[in-house]
C-alpha positions as CSV (number, residue, x, y, z in Angstrom):
1,M,-5.5,-59.7,35.4
2,S,-8.4,-58.7,33.1
3,T,-9.9,-61.2,30.8
4,R,-10.2,-60.5,27.1
5,P,-14.0,-59.8,27.3
6,Q,-13.4,-57.4,30.2
7,R,-10.8,-55.6,28.2
8,R,-13.1,-55.3,25.2
9,W,-15.9,-54.0,27.5
10,L,-13.5,-51.5,29.0
11,R,-12.4,-50.3,25.5
12,R,-16.0,-49.9,24.4
13,S,-16.9,-48.0,27.5
14,I,-14.0,-45.6,27.1
15,L,-14.8,-45.1,23.4
16,G,-18.5,-44.5,24.3
17,L,-17.5,-42.0,26.9
18,V,-15.3,-40.2,24.4
19,I,-18.1,-40.1,21.8
20,V,-20.5,-38.7,24.4
21,L,-18.0,-36.0,25.4
22,V,-17.3,-35.1,21.8
23,L,-21.0,-34.9,20.9
24,A,-21.6,-32.8,24.1
25,A,-18.8,-30.4,23.1
26,V,-20.1,-30.1,19.5
27,A,-23.6,-29.4,20.8
28,F,-22.2,-26.8,23.2
29,F,-20.3,-24.9,20.5
30,V,-23.1,-25.2,17.9
31,F,-26.1,-24.4,20.1
32,A,-25.0,-22.5,23.2
33,P,-24.2,-19.1,21.6
34,G,-27.6,-19.0,19.9
35,I,-29.4,-20.0,23.1
36,V,-27.5,-17.4,25.1
37,E,-28.3,-14.6,22.6
38,R,-32.0,-15.6,22.4
39,S,-32.3,-15.3,26.1
40,M,-30.5,-11.9,26.3
41,N,-31.8,-10.1,23.2
42,E,-35.5,-10.6,23.2
43,V,-38.3,-8.9,21.4
44,T,-41.3,-8.9,23.7
45,G,-43.9,-9.7,21.0
46,D,-46.3,-7.2,22.5
47,P,-48.6,-5.5,20.0
48,I,-47.2,-2.4,18.5
49,P,-49.1,0.4,16.8
50,E,-50.0,0.1,13.2
51,V,-48.2,2.3,10.7
52,S,-50.3,4.5,8.4
53,A,-49.7,4.8,4.7
54,E,-48.6,8.4,5.2
55,A,-46.1,7.5,7.9
56,R,-44.7,4.5,5.8
57,E,-44.3,6.8,2.8
58,L,-42.4,9.4,4.8
59,H,-40.3,6.7,6.5
60,G,-39.3,5.4,3.1
61,E,-37.9,8.9,2.3
62,L,-35.7,9.1,5.4
63,A,-32.0,8.5,6.0
64,V,-32.4,6.7,9.3
65,A,-29.3,6.5,11.5
66,D,-28.8,4.5,14.7
67,L,-25.9,5.4,17.0
68,H,-25.5,2.0,18.8
69,S,-25.9,-1.7,18.4
70,D,-23.8,-4.6,19.8
71,T,-24.5,-7.1,17.0
72,L,-20.8,-7.8,16.3
73,M,-20.6,-9.5,19.7
74,W,-22.7,-12.4,18.6
75,D,-21.8,-15.4,16.4
76,R,-23.8,-14.7,13.3
77,S,-23.3,-13.0,9.9
78,L,-24.9,-9.6,9.4
79,N,-25.8,-10.7,5.9
80,T,-28.2,-13.4,7.0
81,R,-31.7,-12.7,8.3
82,A,-31.6,-14.2,11.8
83,D,-34.3,-15.7,13.9
84,R,-32.8,-14.1,17.0
85,G,-31.6,-10.7,18.1
86,H,-32.5,-7.3,16.7
87,V,-30.2,-6.4,13.8
88,D,-29.0,-7.9,10.6
89,L,-28.6,-6.5,7.1
90,P,-32.0,-7.7,5.7
91,R,-33.8,-6.2,8.7
92,L,-31.8,-2.9,8.4
93,Q,-33.0,-2.7,4.8
94,D,-36.6,-3.4,5.9
95,G,-36.4,-0.6,8.4
96,N,-34.8,1.8,5.8
97,V,-31.7,2.3,8.0
98,A,-29.1,4.3,6.1
99,L,-26.3,4.0,8.7
100,Q,-25.9,1.7,11.7
101,V,-23.1,2.2,14.3
102,F,-21.8,-1.2,15.3
103,S,-20.0,-1.2,18.7
104,S,-17.4,-3.6,20.1
105,V,-18.0,-4.8,23.6
106,S,-14.6,-6.1,24.8
107,K,-15.4,-6.6,28.5
108,S,-18.5,-6.8,30.7
109,P,-18.5,-7.6,34.5
110,K,-20.3,-10.5,36.0
111,G,-23.4,-9.4,37.9
112,Q,-23.5,-6.3,35.7
113,N,-25.7,-3.6,37.2
114,Y,-26.2,0.2,36.9
115,E,-24.9,1.1,40.4
116,S,-21.4,-0.3,41.1
117,N,-19.1,-2.7,39.3
118,T,-15.5,-3.6,39.5
119,D,-13.2,-4.6,36.6
120,E,-12.2,-7.9,38.3
121,T,-14.6,-10.2,36.4
122,D,-15.6,-10.6,32.8
123,N,-18.4,-12.3,30.9
124,I,-17.0,-11.7,27.4
125,T,-14.1,-14.1,27.9
126,L,-16.4,-17.2,28.1
127,L,-18.3,-15.9,25.1
128,T,-15.2,-15.6,23.0
129,F,-14.3,-19.2,23.8
130,A,-17.8,-20.5,23.3
131,Q,-18.0,-18.9,19.9
132,L,-14.6,-20.4,18.9
133,Q,-13.1,-17.0,18.3
134,P,-9.3,-16.9,17.6
135,P,-7.3,-17.8,20.8
136,K,-5.7,-14.3,20.9
137,T,-9.2,-12.9,21.7
138,W,-9.5,-15.0,24.8
139,T,-6.9,-12.9,26.7
140,S,-6.6,-9.6,24.9
141,L,-9.3,-6.8,24.9
142,L,-7.5,-5.1,22.0
143,E,-7.7,-8.3,19.9
144,R,-11.4,-8.7,20.7
145,S,-12.2,-5.3,19.3
146,R,-9.9,-6.0,16.3
147,F,-11.8,-9.2,15.7
148,H,-15.1,-7.3,15.8
149,A,-13.7,-4.8,13.2
150,H,-12.7,-7.7,11.0
151,K,-16.2,-9.2,11.2
152,L,-17.7,-5.9,10.0
153,H,-15.3,-5.6,7.1
154,A,-15.7,-9.3,6.2
155,D,-19.5,-9.1,6.2
156,A,-19.4,-5.9,4.1
157,A,-17.1,-7.6,1.6
158,A,-19.4,-10.6,1.4
159,S,-22.6,-8.5,1.0
160,D,-22.4,-7.9,-2.8
161,G,-22.3,-4.1,-2.0
162,A,-25.4,-4.0,0.2
163,L,-23.3,-3.2,3.3
164,R,-20.6,-0.6,3.2
165,V,-18.2,0.3,5.9
166,V,-18.1,4.1,6.5
167,E,-14.7,5.5,7.7
168,T,-14.5,9.0,6.1
169,R,-16.6,12.0,5.1
170,D,-16.3,10.9,1.5
171,D,-17.6,7.4,2.4
172,L,-20.6,9.0,4.1
173,A,-21.3,11.4,1.2
174,Q,-21.1,8.6,-1.3
175,L,-23.4,6.4,0.8
176,L,-26.0,9.1,1.0
177,A,-25.7,9.9,-2.7
178,D,-26.1,6.3,-3.7
179,R,-29.2,5.9,-1.5
180,Q,-30.7,9.1,-3.0
181,A,-30.2,7.5,-6.4
182,G,-32.2,4.5,-5.3
183,D,-29.5,2.0,-4.1
184,P,-30.7,0.5,-0.7
185,V,-27.1,0.2,0.5
186,V,-26.6,0.3,4.3
187,G,-23.6,2.0,5.9
188,G,-21.8,0.5,9.0
189,L,-19.6,2.5,11.2
190,F,-17.3,0.8,13.7
191,S,-17.3,1.9,17.4
192,A,-16.0,0.7,20.7
193,E,-17.8,0.6,24.0
194,G,-15.1,1.5,26.4
195,L,-11.4,2.2,25.7
196,Q,-10.2,-0.5,28.1
197,N,-9.4,-2.2,24.8
198,L,-6.4,0.2,24.5
199,E,-4.8,-1.9,27.3
200,G,-3.2,1.2,28.7
201,D,-1.3,2.1,25.5
202,L,-2.5,5.2,23.7
203,D,-0.7,4.0,20.5
204,N,-3.4,1.3,20.3
205,L,-5.8,4.1,19.3
206,N,-3.8,4.2,16.0
207,V,-4.2,0.4,15.7
208,L,-8.0,0.6,16.1
209,F,-8.3,3.7,13.9
210,A,-6.5,1.7,11.2
211,D,-9.1,-1.1,11.7
212,G,-11.8,1.5,11.1
213,M,-12.9,2.6,14.6
214,R,-14.6,6.0,14.2
215,M,-16.5,6.4,17.4
216,A,-15.6,5.4,21.0
217,G,-16.8,5.8,24.6
218,L,-14.1,6.0,27.2
219,T,-15.9,3.7,29.7
220,H,-18.4,0.8,29.8
221,F,-19.7,-0.7,33.1
222,F,-16.6,-0.2,35.2
223,D,-14.0,2.5,35.9
224,N,-10.8,2.0,33.8
225,D,-7.5,3.7,33.4
226,L,-8.9,6.5,31.2
227,A,-12.0,7.6,33.1
228,G,-14.7,6.9,35.7
229,S,-17.9,5.0,34.7
230,M,-21.4,5.9,35.9
231,H,-21.5,2.3,37.0
232,G,-18.1,2.0,38.5
233,V,-16.9,2.0,42.1
234,E,-15.1,5.4,42.2
235,Q,-17.1,7.1,39.4
236,G,-14.4,9.7,39.1
237,G,-13.4,11.9,36.1
238,L,-10.8,11.8,33.4
239,T,-7.3,10.5,34.1
240,P,-4.3,12.0,32.3
241,L,-4.4,9.1,29.8
242,G,-8.1,9.8,29.3
243,R,-7.4,13.5,28.5
244,D,-4.7,12.5,26.0
245,A,-7.1,10.0,24.4
246,I,-9.8,12.7,23.9
247,A,-7.3,15.0,22.3
248,K,-6.0,12.3,20.0
249,M,-9.5,11.1,19.1
250,E,-10.5,14.6,18.0
251,D,-7.3,14.8,16.0
252,L,-7.8,11.5,14.2
253,G,-11.5,12.0,13.5
254,I,-13.0,9.6,16.1
255,V,-16.3,10.7,17.5
256,V,-16.2,11.0,21.4
257,D,-19.1,9.1,23.0
258,L,-20.3,10.0,26.5
259,A,-22.5,6.9,27.0
260,H,-21.8,5.1,30.4
261,A,-19.4,7.9,31.5
262,S,-19.7,9.2,35.1
263,H,-21.1,12.7,35.7
264,D,-17.6,14.0,36.4
265,T,-16.2,12.4,33.2
266,V,-19.0,13.9,31.1
267,A,-18.5,17.4,32.6
268,E,-14.7,17.2,31.9
269,I,-15.1,16.0,28.4
270,L,-17.7,18.7,27.6
271,D,-15.3,21.3,29.0
272,M,-12.4,20.3,26.7
273,A,-14.3,19.2,23.6
274,T,-13.6,21.2,20.4
275,K,-15.8,19.0,18.2
276,P,-19.3,17.6,18.5
277,V,-19.7,14.8,21.0
278,V,-22.5,12.2,21.2
279,S,-24.3,10.2,23.9
280,S,-24.8,7.2,21.7
281,H,-27.5,5.3,23.6
282,G,-29.5,6.0,26.7
283,G,-32.2,8.2,28.0
284,V,-32.9,11.3,30.0
285,Q,-33.5,11.5,33.7
286,A,-36.5,13.8,33.3
287,T,-38.6,11.0,31.7
288,C,-36.8,7.9,33.2
289,D,-34.9,8.5,36.4
290,V,-32.1,5.9,36.0
291,N,-28.5,6.9,36.9
292,R,-27.1,6.2,33.5
293,N,-29.5,8.7,31.8
294,L,-28.6,12.4,31.1
295,T,-29.4,15.4,33.2
296,D,-30.7,18.6,31.6
297,A,-27.3,20.2,32.2
298,E,-25.6,17.4,30.3
299,I,-28.1,17.6,27.4
300,R,-27.4,21.4,27.1
301,G,-23.6,20.6,27.2
302,I,-23.8,18.1,24.4
303,A,-26.0,20.6,22.4
304,A,-23.4,23.3,22.9
305,T,-20.8,21.2,21.2
306,G,-23.1,20.6,18.2
307,G,-23.5,17.0,19.3
308,V,-26.5,14.6,19.6
309,V,-28.3,12.5,22.2
310,G,-29.2,9.0,21.0
311,I,-32.4,7.7,22.7
312,G,-32.6,3.9,23.3
313,Y,-35.6,1.6,23.3
314,W,-35.0,-0.6,26.4
315,D,-36.4,-0.3,29.9
316,A,-33.5,1.4,31.6
317,A,-33.4,4.1,28.9
318,V,-37.0,5.0,28.6
319,C,-38.7,3.0,31.5
320,E,-41.5,1.6,29.2
321,L,-41.1,-0.5,26.0
322,T,-43.4,1.7,23.9
323,P,-42.9,4.2,21.0
324,A,-44.5,6.8,23.2
325,A,-41.8,6.4,25.9
326,V,-39.1,6.8,23.3
327,A,-40.8,9.9,21.9
328,D,-41.2,11.4,25.3
329,A,-37.4,11.2,25.8
330,I,-36.9,12.7,22.3
331,E,-39.3,15.5,23.0
332,H,-37.4,16.4,26.2
333,V,-34.1,16.4,24.4
334,I,-35.7,18.9,21.9
335,E,-37.1,21.0,24.7
336,V,-33.7,21.3,26.5
337,G,-31.2,21.1,23.6
338,G,-33.1,21.9,20.5
339,I,-34.4,19.9,17.5
340,E,-30.8,19.5,16.2
341,T,-29.8,17.5,19.3
342,A,-32.3,14.6,19.1
343,A,-31.2,11.2,17.7
344,L,-31.7,7.5,17.9
345,G,-29.5,5.0,19.8
346,S,-31.3,1.7,20.1
347,D,-28.7,-0.5,22.0
348,Y,-30.0,-3.3,19.9
349,D,-28.4,-6.7,20.6
350,G,-26.8,-5.2,23.7
351,S,-28.3,-7.8,26.1
352,T,-31.6,-5.8,25.9
353,E,-35.3,-6.6,25.7
354,V,-37.2,-4.4,23.3
355,A,-40.7,-4.3,21.8
356,W,-39.6,-4.0,18.1
357,D,-36.5,-4.8,16.1
358,T,-34.8,-2.6,13.5
359,S,-37.2,-3.8,10.7
360,E,-40.1,-2.0,12.4
361,L,-38.6,1.5,13.0
362,A,-41.5,3.1,11.0
363,I,-43.5,3.0,14.2
364,L,-41.3,5.8,15.6
365,T,-42.0,7.9,12.5
366,Q,-45.7,7.2,13.1
367,E,-45.4,8.3,16.8
368,L,-43.6,11.5,15.8
369,L,-46.2,12.3,13.1
370,D,-48.9,11.7,15.7
371,R,-47.3,14.3,17.9
372,G,-47.4,17.0,15.2
373,R,-43.7,16.9,14.2
374,T,-43.2,18.1,10.7
375,P,-41.5,15.9,8.0
376,D,-38.3,18.0,8.2
377,E,-38.2,17.7,12.0
378,I,-38.7,13.9,11.7
379,R,-35.9,13.7,9.1
380,A,-33.6,15.4,11.6
381,I,-34.5,13.2,14.6
382,M,-34.5,9.9,12.7
383,G,-31.0,10.4,11.3
384,G,-30.3,13.8,9.9
385,N,-28.7,15.1,13.1
386,T,-26.5,12.1,13.5
387,L,-25.3,12.2,9.8
388,R,-24.5,15.9,10.3
389,V,-22.3,15.2,13.3
390,L,-20.5,12.5,11.4
391,A,-20.0,14.8,8.4
392,E,-18.4,17.3,10.7
393,T,-16.2,14.9,12.7
394,L,-15.0,12.0,10.5
395,P,-11.7,12.4,8.7
396,A,-12.1,13.9,5.3
397,A,-10.6,11.0,3.2
């Protein structure tokens, strides 16, 4: 039988262990998400070119649009200038960004690679738990995307009008008119990276549309029940559900995104598209021979729909983390598809390493000026083409 001192010692030991476990849990939930993001969304710190007064003045006149960032995946407010990652509202304003597309990542396979992935594992589940997201997001891909949509709307509501969610052509026109009048408001458009978040039910497209989704790619890093991914196992084309989804997206006013789709899927979507489509983020195989990047035939196909190709800034998109590499890819898009097909698609905050964040986008304006591009051409590349596509495809009101 334990003596009284032994019992007291045992109680103190148990209490101490509980306190240690509680503190460890608190530390995990407070610090782990930030540590993870810092390790996955780095800015190299390499020297970047200086921006001339001429380029900075021109950049200040642009309506810059970026077709893809994954910032909503991370546990931080868009309204606060962060010491990690690539995008937040203050840095968007510093970079003179008029419109940022914010994508929802609902599932990402462990050991993610560009060659072949199954849908059997997922990294996002642990992230939803570590960030203390609502329990329904722990098991539902649909609810994860709905949570991301809610984050965007909540941040916009808390921004004192500095961030505005764009869902219609009227929203877009008002945003651009207000910016022209001197208001530095930034537009945010909600997208989805892979329609596995439909969970096999096409009616969930209506749910996500009601939440504000206005752009979506059918696949991410694995084949799903709509289409083959460039990084999947089968890498096939559209399924009947995928074909129905494309038709319904066009009817609703949701922009079809070809990023991550297999070559067969891209070809089949281009064959049936009746509205402009986009490749939101990536590169071109002519300047960076990575399988996820577009062939010349695919660039021409996107151009034929009136769509755009968004060029990213990370290594697998352009092979070198330099403004020159980004401009090389842009120049190839122009050569193959015309000036009206070139656009920006950073993939900021998408587990990517880049050489500059969104506050420093004037370096691309400088690079394009140095290559002899006219101010009107630069306006088109840096955002005008993307804004035209959205004006043609978003629902009217």
